[in-house]
Each structure stands twice: as C-alpha cells, then as structure tokens.
C-alpha angles and dihedrals in degrees: 000000000000121000121221112227137172126261087248123041138164112255130191115216128186122206119180089336091310110124125208131179109209140164116261132197111216099216112195087181092058105099092169122130096242142046107241127228116201113208135196092237135004129197113184121199110170100260100017129048126195117210136182120213119175088340092307113124119211130185112209141175113257105230095188145303136274130192121224127190107229108181104309094334130091110228117203112210129184119234123230134173120240118212088228146321127222116200125168089347097308122114126205121185130214101015121177115225140186118229124220138175103250102162090139098043120100091209117052100193132061113192110204129221093255091060094044090055091047091054090045093236128159111202117221108200092203093063127077115187100359093196 
C-alpha cells in the first residue's frame, strides 16, 4: 500500500552515529541516482570530506563522486553512506547520499524519486508536513 505524504517532511538521518532531524523536500521530479544532503560547509579532500551540519563537524570517507547539472553548470558532489534515514515512520539502512553546499537553501535534503518509490510514497503537493 502507498502512503500519502507532503512535499516537505521531517527526516532523521544518522551519519557515523550522529543523528540529525532536518527538513526534506520530497522531489518527484528528481530522477537522480542519490538523495542529496545539503550541508553548511563542505571541505573536499580526495578520499576524505569534512562536512558541517548544525555546527557539528564530521570527517567522512568519500565513496565516490557524482555529477549534477545545476542550471548550465555541472556540479561535482562527493558520495557518503548514511547509517540510516527515518522518514514518516519508515527506516531504511545504509543509504548512499550525495553532498552539496547548501548554505543558502532553506531545505537541506532532497529526496529523489528512486527513494520515494522504495518507500512507496505518493507526494501530495498541497501538504506540508503530513504528520
């Protein structure tokens, strides 16, 4: 059975046993391969990245790179693995996620269509925070 959710929901993510509750846009138009986590600061050193989320600094292994077309520019983004995410009461473990510098964005997470299908969510654009 499919679950109806809002276009914006709260999401809990865990990265190396550090939990964060953040806003997420459930983006049915995002056909990309990965969910995207926007961070306050990103320092990228080939095999290791350093990110800042809510004033917490984490050093993480860079598992790869993806390219994303943003307007007319190609944005290179490192890939990390989250311990898990919890969204609308559902938990999924070991999620690969692209990292982006999103200092100016109001919503730090973009959930892609692939993950929405896996969660069996139908997004209602008239609802913000369904729970």
